[in-house]
C-alpha positions as CSV (number, residue, x, y, z in Angstrom):
1,X,-41.7,-41.1,104.1
2,X,-38.7,-38.8,104.2
3,X,-35.4,-40.7,104.8
4,X,-31.7,-40.2,104.0
5,X,-28.6,-42.2,104.7
6,X,-27.5,-42.2,108.3
7,X,-23.9,-41.9,107.2
8,X,-22.3,-41.2,103.8
9,X,-21.6,-44.3,101.7
10,X,-17.9,-45.3,101.7
11,X,-18.1,-48.3,99.5
12,X,-21.4,-48.4,97.5
13,X,-22.0,-46.0,94.5
14,X,-24.7,-43.5,95.4
15,X,-26.6,-44.1,92.2
16,X,-26.6,-47.9,92.2
17,X,-30.0,-49.7,91.6
18,X,-30.0,-52.3,94.4
19,X,-32.7,-54.3,92.7
20,X,-30.5,-54.8,89.6
21,X,-28.3,-57.9,89.9
22,X,-26.1,-56.7,87.0
23,X,-25.2,-53.6,89.0
24,X,-24.7,-55.6,92.2
25,X,-22.3,-58.1,90.6
26,X,-19.2,-55.8,90.6
27,X,-20.0,-54.9,94.3
28,X,-19.7,-58.5,95.4
29,X,-16.7,-59.1,93.2
30,X,-15.0,-56.1,94.9
31,X,-16.0,-57.4,98.4
32,X,-14.6,-60.8,97.5
33,X,-11.3,-59.4,96.2
34,X,-10.9,-57.2,99.3
35,X,-11.4,-60.1,101.8
36,X,-8.9,-62.2,99.8
37,X,-6.4,-59.3,100.1
38,X,-7.0,-58.7,103.9
39,X,-3.5,-59.0,105.5
40,X,-4.3,-58.0,109.1
41,X,-7.0,-57.8,111.7
42,X,-7.3,-54.1,110.8
43,X,-7.9,-54.9,107.1
44,X,-10.6,-57.4,108.1
45,X,-12.3,-54.9,110.4
46,X,-12.3,-52.4,107.5
47,X,-13.8,-55.1,105.2
48,X,-16.5,-55.8,107.8
49,X,-17.6,-52.1,107.7
50,X,-17.8,-52.2,103.9
51,X,-19.8,-55.5,104.0
52,X,-22.0,-54.0,106.7
53,X,-22.8,-50.9,104.5
54,X,-23.8,-53.2,101.6
55,X,-25.9,-55.4,103.8
56,X,-27.7,-52.4,105.3
57,X,-28.4,-50.9,101.9
58,X,-29.8,-54.2,100.5
59,X,-31.9,-54.8,103.7
60,X,-33.4,-51.3,103.3
61,X,-34.2,-51.9,99.6
62,X,-36.0,-55.1,100.5
63,X,-37.8,-53.5,103.4
64,X,-39.1,-50.7,101.2
65,X,-40.6,-53.1,98.7
66,X,-42.2,-55.2,101.5
67,X,-43.7,-52.1,103.1
68,X,-45.1,-50.9,99.8
69,X,-46.6,-54.3,99.1
70,X,-48.3,-54.7,102.6
71,X,-49.6,-51.1,102.5
72,X,-51.4,-52.0,99.3
73,X,-51.7,-55.7,98.5
74,X,-54.0,-55.1,95.6
75,X,-51.5,-52.9,93.7
76,X,-50.0,-55.1,91.0
77,X,-46.9,-53.0,90.5
78,X,-46.0,-53.1,94.2
79,X,-46.6,-56.8,94.3
80,X,-44.4,-57.3,91.2
81,X,-41.6,-55.2,92.8
82,X,-41.8,-57.3,96.0
83,X,-41.8,-60.6,94.1
84,X,-38.8,-59.4,92.1
85,X,-36.9,-59.1,95.3
86,X,-38.2,-62.5,96.5
87,X,-37.8,-64.4,93.2
88,X,-34.8,-62.7,91.6
89,X,-32.7,-60.6,93.9
90,X,-32.7,-62.7,97.1
91,X,-31.9,-66.0,95.3
92,X,-29.1,-64.2,93.5
93,X,-27.7,-62.7,96.7
94,X,-27.8,-65.7,99.0
95,X,-25.0,-67.8,97.4
96,X,-22.9,-64.6,97.1
97,X,-23.5,-63.6,100.7
98,X,-22.7,-67.1,101.8
99,X,-19.5,-67.2,99.8
100,X,-18.4,-64.0,101.6
101,X,-19.3,-65.5,105.0
102,X,-17.4,-68.6,104.1
103,X,-14.3,-66.6,103.2
104,X,-14.7,-64.6,106.4
105,X,-14.9,-67.8,108.6
106,X,-11.8,-69.1,106.8
107,X,-9.8,-65.9,107.2
108,X,-6.8,-66.4,109.5
109,X,-7.7,-63.1,111.2
110,X,-11.3,-64.0,111.9
111,X,-10.4,-65.7,115.2
112,X,-8.2,-62.8,116.2
113,X,-10.9,-60.1,116.0
114,X,-11.5,-58.3,119.3
115,X,-14.1,-59.6,121.8
116,X,-16.6,-57.0,120.5
117,X,-17.1,-59.4,117.5
118,X,-17.7,-62.6,119.6
119,X,-21.5,-62.7,119.1
120,X,-21.1,-61.9,115.4
121,X,-18.4,-64.6,115.0
122,X,-20.7,-67.2,116.5
123,X,-23.5,-66.1,114.1
124,X,-21.2,-66.3,111.0
125,X,-20.0,-69.8,112.0
126,X,-23.6,-70.9,112.3
127,X,-24.6,-69.4,109.0
128,X,-21.7,-71.2,107.3
129,X,-22.6,-74.5,108.9
130,X,-26.3,-74.5,107.9
131,X,-26.2,-72.9,104.4
132,X,-26.9,-75.1,101.4
133,X,-27.1,-73.6,97.9
134,X,-29.9,-76.0,96.9
135,X,-32.1,-74.5,99.6
136,X,-32.1,-71.1,98.0
137,X,-34.8,-72.2,95.5
138,X,-36.8,-73.8,98.2
139,X,-36.6,-70.6,100.3
140,X,-37.8,-68.6,97.3
141,X,-40.8,-70.9,97.1
142,X,-41.5,-70.5,100.8
143,X,-41.5,-66.7,100.4
144,X,-43.8,-66.9,97.5
145,X,-46.3,-69.1,99.4
146,X,-46.1,-66.8,102.4
147,X,-47.0,-63.9,100.1
148,X,-50.0,-65.9,98.9
149,X,-51.1,-66.4,102.5
150,X,-50.8,-62.6,103.0
151,X,-52.8,-61.9,99.8
152,X,-55.6,-64.3,100.8
153,X,-55.8,-62.9,104.3
154,X,-55.7,-59.3,103.1
155,X,-58.5,-59.9,100.6
156,X,-60.9,-61.3,103.2
157,X,-63.9,-58.9,103.6
158,X,-67.6,-59.4,104.5
159,X,-70.8,-57.6,104.0
160,X,-72.1,-56.2,107.3
161,X,-74.2,-53.2,108.2
162,X,-75.0,-52.8,104.5
163,X,-71.4,-52.4,103.4
164,X,-68.1,-54.2,102.8
165,X,-66.0,-54.5,105.9
166,X,-62.5,-55.7,106.6
167,X,-62.1,-58.4,109.3
168,X,-60.0,-56.0,111.4
169,X,-63.1,-53.7,111.5
170,X,-65.4,-56.6,112.3
171,X,-63.3,-57.5,115.3
172,X,-64.4,-54.3,117.0
173,X,-68.0,-55.5,117.1
174,X,-66.9,-58.3,119.5
175,X,-66.5,-55.5,122.1
176,X,-70.1,-54.3,121.8
177,X,-72.7,-55.1,124.5
178,X,-75.3,-56.2,122.0
179,X,-74.9,-60.0,122.2
180,X,-77.1,-61.0,119.2
181,X,-75.1,-58.5,117.1
182,X,-71.8,-59.9,118.3
183,X,-73.0,-63.4,117.5
184,X,-74.0,-62.5,114.0
185,X,-70.8,-60.7,113.4
186,X,-68.7,-63.6,114.7
187,X,-70.6,-66.1,112.6
188,X,-70.2,-63.9,109.5
189,X,-66.4,-63.6,110.0
190,X,-66.1,-67.3,110.8
191,X,-68.0,-68.4,107.7
192,X,-65.8,-66.1,105.6
193,X,-62.6,-67.5,107.1
194,X,-63.8,-71.1,106.4
195,X,-64.3,-70.3,102.7
196,X,-60.5,-70.1,102.3
197,X,-59.7,-72.9,104.8
198,X,-59.0,-75.4,102.0
199,X,-56.6,-73.0,100.2
200,X,-54.8,-72.2,103.4
201,X,-54.4,-75.9,104.2
202,X,-53.0,-76.5,100.8
203,X,-50.5,-73.7,101.2
204,X,-49.4,-75.0,104.5
205,X,-49.0,-78.5,103.2
206,X,-46.6,-77.2,100.5
207,X,-44.7,-75.2,103.2
208,X,-44.3,-78.3,105.3
209,X,-42.8,-80.3,102.4
210,X,-40.4,-77.5,101.6
211,X,-39.3,-76.9,105.2
212,X,-38.6,-80.5,105.8
213,X,-36.5,-80.6,102.6
214,X,-34.6,-77.5,103.7
215,X,-33.8,-79.1,107.1
216,X,-32.7,-82.5,105.7
217,X,-30.6,-80.8,103.0
218,X,-28.8,-78.9,105.8
219,X,-28.1,-82.1,107.7
220,X,-30.7,-81.8,110.4
221,X,-33.0,-84.5,111.7
222,X,-36.1,-82.2,111.4
223,X,-37.1,-78.7,110.8
224,X,-37.3,-77.9,114.5
225,X,-33.6,-78.6,114.9
226,X,-32.8,-76.6,111.8
227,X,-34.9,-73.6,112.9
228,X,-33.3,-73.5,116.4
229,X,-29.9,-73.3,114.6
230,X,-31.0,-70.8,111.9
231,X,-32.7,-68.5,114.5
232,X,-29.4,-68.8,116.5
233,X,-31.1,-69.9,119.7
234,X,-27.9,-70.4,121.5
235,X,-29.2,-69.8,124.9
236,X,-32.2,-72.2,125.2
237,X,-33.4,-75.5,123.7
238,X,-36.6,-77.2,122.5
239,X,-36.8,-79.0,125.9
240,X,-36.7,-75.5,127.6
241,X,-39.8,-74.6,125.5
242,X,-41.6,-77.8,126.5
243,X,-40.9,-76.9,130.1
244,X,-42.3,-73.4,129.4
245,X,-45.5,-75.0,128.1
246,X,-45.8,-77.0,131.3
247,X,-45.2,-73.9,133.5
248,X,-47.9,-72.0,131.6
249,X,-50.3,-74.9,132.0
250,X,-49.8,-75.1,135.7
251,X,-49.5,-71.4,136.7
252,X,-51.3,-69.4,134.1
253,X,-54.1,-71.5,132.5
254,X,-56.0,-71.8,135.8
255,X,-55.8,-68.0,136.3
256,X,-57.1,-67.4,132.7
257,X,-60.0,-69.8,133.3
258,X,-60.7,-68.2,136.6
259,X,-61.0,-64.8,134.8
260,X,-63.3,-66.4,132.2
261,X,-65.6,-67.8,135.0
262,X,-65.7,-64.4,136.5
263,X,-66.7,-63.0,133.1
264,X,-69.4,-65.6,132.7
265,X,-71.0,-64.8,136.0
266,X,-70.8,-61.0,135.4
267,X,-72.5,-61.5,132.0
268,X,-75.2,-63.7,133.6
269,X,-74.7,-66.5,131.1
270,X,-75.1,-70.2,131.5
271,X,-72.2,-70.8,129.1
272,X,-69.6,-68.5,127.5
273,X,-69.6,-68.6,123.7
274,X,-66.8,-67.5,121.4
275,X,-68.5,-64.2,120.8
276,X,-68.6,-63.4,124.5
277,X,-64.8,-63.2,125.0
278,X,-64.2,-59.6,123.8
279,X,-67.0,-57.7,125.4
280,X,-66.5,-55.8,128.6
281,X,-67.9,-58.2,131.3
282,X,-69.6,-55.2,133.1
283,X,-71.5,-54.5,129.8
284,X,-69.8,-51.2,129.2
285,X,-69.4,-50.1,125.6
286,X,-66.0,-50.6,123.9
287,X,-63.4,-48.0,124.8
288,X,-63.2,-45.5,122.0
289,X,-60.0,-43.5,122.5
290,X,-59.8,-41.5,119.4
291,X,-61.6,-40.6,116.1
292,X,-58.6,-39.9,113.8
293,X,-55.2,-41.4,113.6
294,X,-53.7,-37.9,114.0
295,X,-55.1,-37.8,117.5
296,X,-53.6,-41.3,118.2
297,X,-50.2,-40.0,117.1
298,X,-50.3,-36.7,119.0
299,X,-51.4,-38.2,122.3
300,X,-49.0,-41.2,122.1
301,X,-46.2,-38.6,121.6
302,X,-47.4,-36.8,124.8
303,X,-47.2,-40.1,126.7
304,X,-43.6,-40.8,125.6
305,X,-42.6,-37.2,126.4
306,X,-44.1,-37.5,129.9
307,X,-42.5,-40.9,130.4
308,X,-39.0,-39.8,129.4
309,X,-37.9,-36.9,127.2
310,X,-35.5,-39.3,125.4
311,X,-38.5,-41.4,124.3
312,X,-40.4,-38.3,123.2
313,X,-37.5,-37.3,121.0
314,X,-37.3,-40.8,119.5
315,X,-41.0,-40.8,118.7
316,X,-40.7,-37.3,117.1
317,X,-38.3,-38.9,114.5
318,X,-41.2,-41.1,113.3
319,X,-43.6,-38.1,113.2
320,X,-41.4,-35.7,111.4
321,X,-40.1,-38.2,108.8
322,X,-43.6,-39.7,108.2
323,X,-42.5,-43.1,109.1
324,X,-45.9,-44.4,110.2
325,X,-48.9,-45.8,108.2
326,X,-51.7,-46.2,110.8
327,X,-55.1,-46.4,109.1
328,X,-56.9,-49.6,108.2
329,X,-58.2,-49.9,104.6
330,X,-59.2,-52.4,102.0
331,X,-56.3,-54.1,100.4
332,X,-53.9,-53.4,103.3
333,X,-52.3,-56.5,104.7
334,X,-53.5,-57.5,108.2
335,X,-51.7,-56.9,111.5
336,X,-49.0,-54.5,112.5
337,X,-45.2,-54.5,112.4
338,X,-42.1,-52.3,112.7
339,X,-39.5,-52.5,110.0
340,X,-36.1,-50.9,110.2
341,X,-34.8,-49.0,107.1
342,X,-31.3,-50.2,107.8
343,X,-29.2,-47.7,105.8
344,X,-31.2,-44.7,107.0
345,X,-31.2,-46.3,110.4
346,X,-34.8,-45.3,111.1
347,X,-37.8,-47.4,111.9
348,X,-41.1,-47.6,110.0
349,X,-44.4,-48.6,111.8
350,X,-47.3,-50.3,109.9
351,X,-50.7,-50.7,111.6
352,X,-54.4,-51.1,111.0
353,X,-55.9,-48.5,113.3
354,X,-59.7,-48.5,113.6
355,X,-60.3,-46.4,116.7
356,X,-60.1,-49.2,119.2
357,X,-58.1,-49.4,122.4
358,X,-56.0,-52.1,120.9
359,X,-54.7,-49.5,118.5
360,X,-53.0,-47.7,121.3
361,X,-51.4,-50.9,122.5
362,X,-50.2,-51.7,119.0
363,X,-48.7,-48.3,118.6
364,X,-47.0,-48.4,122.0
365,X,-45.7,-51.9,121.2
366,X,-44.3,-51.0,117.7
367,X,-42.9,-47.8,119.1
368,X,-40.9,-49.9,121.6
369,X,-39.4,-51.7,118.6
370,X,-38.7,-48.3,116.9
371,X,-37.0,-47.0,120.0
372,X,-34.8,-50.1,120.0
373,X,-33.8,-49.4,116.4
374,X,-33.0,-45.8,117.2
375,X,-31.1,-46.6,120.4
376,X,-28.8,-49.1,118.6
377,X,-28.3,-47.0,115.4
378,X,-24.8,-45.9,116.4
379,X,-23.4,-49.5,116.4
380,X,-21.0,-49.9,113.5
381,X,-22.0,-53.4,112.4
382,X,-25.4,-53.8,110.6
383,X,-25.7,-57.2,112.3
384,X,-25.5,-55.6,115.7
385,X,-28.2,-53.0,115.1
386,X,-30.8,-55.6,115.7
387,X,-31.1,-58.0,118.6
388,X,-32.6,-61.5,119.2
389,X,-36.4,-61.4,119.0
390,X,-36.6,-62.6,122.6
391,X,-35.1,-59.3,123.7
392,X,-36.6,-57.1,120.9
393,X,-40.0,-58.0,122.3
394,X,-39.0,-56.9,125.8
395,X,-38.5,-53.5,124.2
396,X,-42.0,-53.5,122.7
397,X,-44.1,-55.3,125.4
398,X,-42.2,-53.5,128.1
399,X,-43.2,-50.2,126.5
400,X,-46.9,-51.1,126.6
401,X,-46.6,-51.7,130.4
402,X,-44.4,-48.7,131.1
403,X,-46.7,-46.3,129.3
404,X,-49.9,-47.6,130.8
405,X,-50.0,-45.1,133.8
406,X,-50.3,-42.3,131.2
407,X,-53.5,-43.6,129.6
408,X,-55.6,-40.8,131.2
409,X,-54.4,-38.8,128.2
410,X,-56.9,-40.8,126.2
411,X,-59.5,-41.6,128.9
412,X,-61.1,-40.7,132.2
413,X,-59.3,-42.1,135.2
414,X,-62.0,-44.8,135.5
415,X,-61.6,-45.9,131.9
416,X,-57.8,-45.7,132.1
417,X,-58.0,-48.2,135.0
418,X,-60.3,-50.4,132.9
419,X,-57.9,-50.3,130.0
420,X,-54.9,-51.2,132.3
421,X,-56.9,-54.1,133.8
422,X,-57.9,-55.3,130.3
423,X,-54.2,-55.2,129.3
424,X,-53.1,-57.3,132.2
425,X,-55.9,-59.7,131.6
426,X,-54.8,-59.8,128.0
427,X,-51.3,-60.8,129.0
428,X,-52.7,-63.6,131.1
429,X,-54.7,-64.8,128.1
430,X,-51.9,-64.6,125.6
431,X,-49.5,-67.0,127.5
432,X,-51.8,-70.0,126.9
433,X,-52.2,-69.0,123.3
434,X,-48.4,-68.7,122.9
435,X,-48.0,-72.1,124.4
436,X,-50.7,-73.5,122.1
437,X,-49.1,-72.1,118.9
438,X,-45.6,-73.1,120.0
439,X,-46.5,-76.6,121.1
440,X,-48.5,-77.1,117.8
441,X,-45.4,-76.4,115.8
442,X,-43.1,-78.6,117.9
443,X,-45.5,-81.4,117.1
444,X,-46.0,-80.6,113.4
445,X,-42.3,-80.5,112.6
446,X,-41.3,-83.6,114.6
447,X,-44.2,-85.7,113.1
448,X,-43.4,-85.6,109.4
449,X,-45.9,-87.3,107.1
450,X,-48.8,-86.6,109.5
451,X,-52.3,-86.5,108.0
452,X,-54.8,-83.6,108.1
453,X,-56.9,-85.6,110.6
454,X,-53.9,-86.2,112.9
455,X,-52.9,-82.5,112.7
456,X,-56.5,-81.4,113.5
457,X,-56.7,-83.9,116.4
458,X,-53.5,-82.6,118.0
459,X,-54.6,-79.0,117.5
460,X,-57.8,-79.7,119.3
461,X,-56.0,-81.5,122.1
462,X,-53.9,-78.3,122.6
463,X,-57.1,-76.2,122.6
464,X,-58.3,-78.5,125.4
465,X,-55.0,-78.3,127.3
466,X,-54.5,-74.5,127.1
467,X,-57.9,-73.1,126.1
468,X,-60.6,-71.4,128.0
469,X,-64.0,-72.6,129.2
470,X,-66.0,-71.2,126.3
471,X,-68.4,-73.5,124.5
472,X,-67.8,-74.1,120.7
473,X,-70.8,-76.4,120.2
474,X,-72.0,-76.1,116.6
475,X,-68.7,-74.5,115.5
476,X,-66.3,-77.5,115.7
477,X,-65.0,-76.9,112.2
478,X,-64.1,-73.3,113.1
479,X,-62.4,-74.4,116.3
480,X,-60.3,-76.9,114.3
481,X,-59.1,-74.1,112.0
482,X,-58.4,-71.3,114.5
483,X,-54.7,-71.7,113.8
484,X,-55.2,-70.3,110.3
485,X,-55.4,-66.9,111.8
486,X,-51.9,-67.0,113.2
487,X,-49.7,-65.7,110.4
488,X,-46.5,-66.8,112.3
489,X,-47.4,-70.5,111.7
490,X,-47.4,-69.8,107.9
491,X,-44.8,-67.2,107.5
492,X,-42.3,-67.4,110.4
493,X,-42.4,-70.9,111.9
494,X,-41.4,-71.2,115.5
495,X,-41.3,-67.4,115.9
496,X,-43.9,-67.2,118.7
497,X,-42.4,-68.5,121.9
498,X,-40.2,-65.4,121.8
499,X,-43.3,-63.4,122.8
500,X,-43.7,-65.5,125.9
501,X,-40.1,-65.3,126.9
502,X,-40.1,-61.5,126.3
503,X,-43.4,-61.0,128.1
504,X,-41.8,-62.4,131.2
505,X,-39.0,-59.9,130.7
506,X,-41.6,-57.1,130.2
507,X,-43.4,-58.0,133.4
508,X,-40.2,-57.9,135.3
509,X,-39.6,-54.4,133.8
510,X,-43.1,-53.4,134.9
511,X,-42.4,-54.7,138.4
512,X,-39.2,-52.7,138.6
513,X,-40.9,-49.5,137.3
514,X,-43.4,-49.7,140.2
515,X,-40.4,-49.4,142.6
516,X,-38.2,-47.0,140.7
517,X,-39.3,-45.7,137.3
518,X,-36.3,-43.5,136.4
519,X,-33.8,-46.3,137.2
520,X,-36.0,-48.7,135.2
521,X,-36.0,-46.5,132.1
522,X,-32.2,-46.0,132.4
523,X,-31.8,-49.8,132.4
524,X,-34.3,-50.2,129.6
525,X,-32.4,-47.8,127.3
526,X,-29.0,-49.2,128.4
527,X,-30.2,-52.7,127.2
528,X,-31.6,-51.3,124.0
529,X,-28.4,-49.4,123.1
530,X,-26.5,-52.8,123.1
531,X,-28.5,-53.9,120.1
532,X,-27.4,-57.5,119.4
533,X,-23.8,-57.1,120.5
534,X,-24.1,-59.3,123.6
535,X,-25.6,-62.8,124.2
536,X,-29.3,-62.9,125.1
537,X,-28.8,-63.5,128.9
538,X,-26.4,-60.4,129.0
539,X,-29.0,-58.2,127.2
540,X,-31.6,-59.1,129.9
541,X,-29.0,-58.6,132.6
542,X,-28.1,-55.1,131.3
543,X,-31.8,-54.2,131.6
544,X,-32.0,-55.5,135.1
545,X,-33.9,-58.6,134.1
546,X,-33.5,-62.4,134.6
547,X,-33.4,-64.5,131.5
548,X,-35.6,-67.3,132.8
549,X,-39.0,-68.7,131.7
550,X,-39.5,-71.5,134.3
551,X,-41.8,-71.8,137.3
552,X,-39.2,-69.8,139.3
553,X,-40.0,-66.6,137.4
554,X,-43.6,-67.3,136.2
555,X,-45.2,-68.2,139.5
556,X,-44.3,-64.9,141.4
557,X,-45.0,-62.7,138.4
558,X,-48.5,-64.2,138.1
559,X,-49.1,-63.5,141.8
560,X,-48.1,-59.8,141.2
561,X,-50.3,-59.5,138.2
562,X,-53.3,-61.0,140.1
563,X,-52.7,-58.4,143.0
564,X,-52.5,-55.6,140.4
565,X,-55.8,-56.7,138.9
566,X,-57.4,-56.5,142.4
567,X,-56.0,-53.0,142.9
568,X,-57.3,-51.8,139.5
569,X,-60.8,-53.2,140.2
570,X,-61.1,-51.3,143.5
């Protein structure tokens, strides 16, 4: 990783250790004194730039320790450095940051700031409203428990094919045509997951208690209401989410089940089982797009360069500054993410590539986030250089769809069509899962004091409502604990419906690109360059999209996806 500050520091000393609270104390004293002395709108704007510089530097320091820890969860020194941020630095910072936000909100010049600051002003007012000093310790405990979940998940391995295997590598076997082998692999992984089910339930129970305490301390009836405020979901409500669940149930679940029935018939099975859901229904071997991660990087760069030279240039920033960790290995945390190094104003991509087609999709997805970070890097406020998740995910999911026509760089034309069809089918499948995960959390946090049995019963009712036609007979316990695999439920509660809202935006982008790709890419980048400086509906509008996740948008999009699937199968 080769990074440097995007702009010279104007306020922070170059040599400061941002993990040492003794060195940070004078910085916050100075910020506090400066805002007290602000005698005009211009003074307050100058202060905002200083505060933004400090916030960006601290965010980058935190990101670097998180990246290091997730890249090697079994390294004690990296774990210790991350926990120092979580347990020492963050709890020290939160009350001081809040005190500054409180002073900002009370400044006579705050309301006089130009319209450019409207979104930021709304955010500050919300932060001041919900902050409680007594919640800092609780949030530290939540972060510690989340890290335990990461550690338990990252340590899960099984013996298979005569060697120790990560669960990410085992997932590839579910794409193989050999059904008995798939079944054995699935059962092996399932048994391993269930070994830690008790520990994960215990962690989640502790998280529930803490989150309810946080909500009540902040004056909210429940954690759902608190989270909608803390996530600054100004543009939609819990009731909108419930309507989204209904729309998914009516317009997407039947299509997903229709595809599963088609799969069952192609596979010649009486019943689909959980180990029959990942294999190609035409019994073709798994797509194997690359041998080494260097090939994945090179060909993905070619895709972006062909799609739009501006995107090729953006991706080159990641390559030349070594801002990607692609390979799967023991001790590496599961999943993939993009993290912005806020002072350097560059993105970092974390993945677990194993040579599967999914790796291409993940890299395209995380690159979309990276492009967002790079497009918005010129914005002066640190707070504006990121956007609401509902739009951030349009950047990433949209990029998966926009790049799909260039998959022949990895495959034959026939296999590229297969990959595109699989991707669209995957989008259809993910909507019911998003609705399941979101509806589960709506219930969990509005039913305090529920028992394990009640929680399990509700989860299973959602699996019946939104799930597929596969038969789980003999694996009822595994079905009852499937939600343990969803890290968002543990680490980022309620952060999942955003994917559904954004996927609808991404599908609209895909629709537009089929009519006029250059104009669509112009609109895409226009929206990204706004960062978070506009309300959510305006960000969608800037990109030529409707901010809507009701039947009105979902029904016609699903018809288009279904038509595209027929085209790709021809």
